[in-house]
N, C-alpha and C positions, 0 to 999 in steps of 0.2 A: 426147424424139425425139416426137412429135405421132404417135395411131395412123393418123391419113391419113397419112403420110409411106411407108408401105410396100406405100399401096396401090397403083401400077402398078407395082410388080414382080411384088402377084398377080394384076392383071389378065394379066399377063403367062404367068404357071405356070398361069392357068386357062386359056387358048389353047395348050395347047402345040403345033398344030396350024403356028403362027402359029413358032414360036423356034428362033430363028437360033444361036437358041447354043445348044451341049452338054447334056446332063444333065450332065458330071465336071463340068462350068465353076459351076454352081451348087452342086456336091456338093462340092465339093475350094472352095470357098467359106463354104459354111456348116460346110463340118468348122472352119476354120479360125475361125469368127468363134463359132463352144462353146467355144472356148480365149478365150477374150472375156474381159474382166473386168467390164464390165457385164451385169450381170444382164437389162439390157433388149435385148439385144445380142443374147444368149444364147437372151432370146425369141423375137425376128423370127427367130434362126438354124434353128430349132428350126419355127417354123410354118414357114419356105422344105421345108426337109425334109420334115415331113407335105404339099405341096400337091406336094411331088415323089414323093410318093407314094402313085402308078396301081398298081403295078400286084404280085405277088410281086415278079416280078422284080425291080425296086428298088430295092424291101426284099433282096435278092439281093446284091444289089450294091453296098448299104448297108453292109448287114450283113463287107461282104468289105474293104470300107474301115474297122469300127471303125465302125463312125455310133456302134450301139449300147455301148459305154465311153462318149463320149461325154453322151450318151442319161442315162442312169444314175448320169454325177455329177452333169447337172440333176435326180435326180431328189429323189439321196443330198442335194441343198441344205438348210440350215437353214428355215424354217414359214417367215422371212424373206422369203425368194426365189420369190412363192406363185406369181410369174406367168410364172415360167421353171420352177417347176417342174409347174402346166398347164399348156401347151405341151407337157410332156415324153410327161403322162401321158396328151394328145391323141395327139401323137406313136403312144404303144405303142396306144392302141384303136383309130387309125387300122390301124398294122402286122398288131390282131389281125382287122380286118376282112376286110381284104386275105387274110392264109396263117400262121396261125394252129398250125401244125406249126413255119412256118422264123422262129417267137421263139423267143430264144435265155435262158439263164433269164441272165442279167448284166440280161435287162429286167424278172423278173420279178420275183430278190430284191427287186429297189429295195421292188416295189409291198406285199410283203412284209415288208418290214422299214419302211415309214410303217403300214400296219395296226397289222403289233404292238405298235407305240410311236404308238400311236393314243390313247395316255392322257395327252395333253402340251393340255392347253385349245386350244388357239394354232391344231393345225392346221388346217385345212377341209378336207385334201388325203381325213383315214382312208378317207370314202365314198364319193367318189369310183376308190379306191381298191379297197376291196370291189367295188365292182358291174363295177370291169374284171376283178379277183381270177374276180367269179362267172362270163363273159363269158368268157376266158377257161376252164376246170373246163366251161364249155356245147356250146363250140366244137369244144371233143376230142372232145367225151361226143358230140355232131355225128358226126363225124369215125370212133366208131368206136374210138378209143383208150388203153385201162383207165388213170383215172385211181387208182385205190393198183393199184402192185405189190406181190407179193409178197414176204414177208421173207426176204434172202437167208444168212442165216443165223440167229439164235435169238435172238430182242426178251429181251433185260433189261427186267424194269419193279419199280423199288422205289417 
């Protein structure tokens, strides 16, 4: 699949006013494509989802369709599937820019896991995940949420 084969679809998605097919058609098609066995198909589906993500309401609809678990599955892929993982991080960053309060833990936990396991020299996504988590912290701080909650009980330090 060449990188230009998906260009007409991207042009259609950029001109959402001319869209004759409903949002849910693209959402369901992309959701099915995320279950494909080919990494390029999954990466293309993540790119389509990112282009569909134009408002906080669209993100809420995607969460109701459990897209976050499929994106987390792509983030948890091995480092040799870098194109898929990169598109998944771009999707998370787009969601963060639109609605940081609605980003679920299922999308944040894989970013932390990639950052913690960054000792692998072949993983190029470590710094991108760190930047994304910093962006999440900054956006939550801007909104006014406390980043550190008081402990619920005694904390054991060993």
